[in-house]
Each structure stands twice: as C-alpha cells, then as structure tokens.
C-alpha positions in Angstrom: 17.1 8.7 25.5 14.1 8.5 27.5 13.9 4.9 29.7 10.8 2.7 28.7 9.4 3.2 32.1 9.5 7.2 32.0 8.0 7.1 28.2 4.8 8.6 27.6 2.5 5.2 26.7 -0.3 6.9 24.9 0.3 10.2 22.3 -1.6 12.5 20.9 -1.3 12.8 16.9 0.9 15.6 17.5 2.9 13.7 19.0 2.8 10.6 16.8 3.4 12.9 13.9 6.8 14.8 16.1 7.6 11.1 16.6 7.1 9.5 12.9 7.6 12.0 10.5 4.4 11.4 9.3 1.5 14.0 8.9 -1.3 14.1 10.8 -3.3 14.4 8.0 -2.0 11.3 6.4 -2.1 9.6 9.7 -6.1 10.5 9.3 -5.8 9.1 6.1 -5.1 6.1 7.0 -7.2 5.9 9.6 -10.5 6.6 7.0 -8.7 3.6 5.2 -9.0 1.3 8.3 -5.4 0.5 8.5 -5.2 2.3 11.8 -7.4 2.1 14.7 -6.5 5.0 17.4 -8.2 4.9 20.2 -10.5 8.0 21.5 -10.5 9.7 24.9 -13.8 11.1 26.0 -13.0 14.8 24.5 -12.5 13.4 21.2 -8.8 13.2 20.4 -7.3 10.3 19.2 -4.5 8.6 21.6 -2.3 6.2 19.9 -0.3 3.8 21.8 2.9 1.7 20.9 1.4 -0.4 18.6 -0.7 1.9 16.2 2.9 3.9 16.5 4.5 0.9 15.0 1.9 0.3 12.6 2.0 3.6 11.5 5.5 3.8 10.7 5.3 0.0 8.7 2.3 1.3 6.8 4.3 4.6 5.7 7.0 2.2 5.1 5.2 0.2 2.4 3.5 3.0 0.9 6.8 5.0 0.2 8.2 1.5 -1.3 5.3 2.0 -3.9 2.5 -0.1 -2.2 -1.1 0.9 -2.8 -3.2 1.1 0.2 -5.4 -1.8 -0.9 -2.5 -3.9 -0.7 -1.2 -2.5 2.0 -4.6 -3.5 3.8 -4.9 -6.4 2.8 -1.5 -7.3 3.7 -2.3 -6.2 7.4 -5.2 -8.3 7.0 -3.3 -11.5 6.6 -1.1 -10.7 9.3 -2.2 -12.2 12.4 0.1 -9.8 14.3 
C-alpha cells in the first residue's frame, strides 16, 4: 500500500480509470455534462486531483443506484462540498 506522502496527487484520465474502474469515455461524458471539472495541463491533457476522483466515484455510485444525470447534477449543485 502506498503511503499518503508518496501517492501521486495529480492523475491522468487513464490513471483515474485504472484506479476507479470508470472507463475514460464515461469520465469524459461526465465532464461534458458538467458533473466533473478536471484541470488541464499545457499539453491539453486532463488532470484529476483527489477531490475530482472522489466526485467521480460518488457520481458513478449514484448512477449505479439508478439516479439520472440531471438528478445527480442537481444533487451536486445543492451540495456545498
């Protein structure tokens, strides 16, 4: 297990997909829908921090429970965190 001090804090979309099991296409779809907002490197590659990864996991959990993207968007907008 990697200690928090040695973990990589910024991940690529491929690394996020490998870590979470969420396919890159789905991650991009969530971005297009405005559910997640990764930062971008100068090269144009998406970068995901811990907050974005946790948000993706939460979104995917809600989707797997049957919640639609519009309802998830409303839920996330109402959540101050």
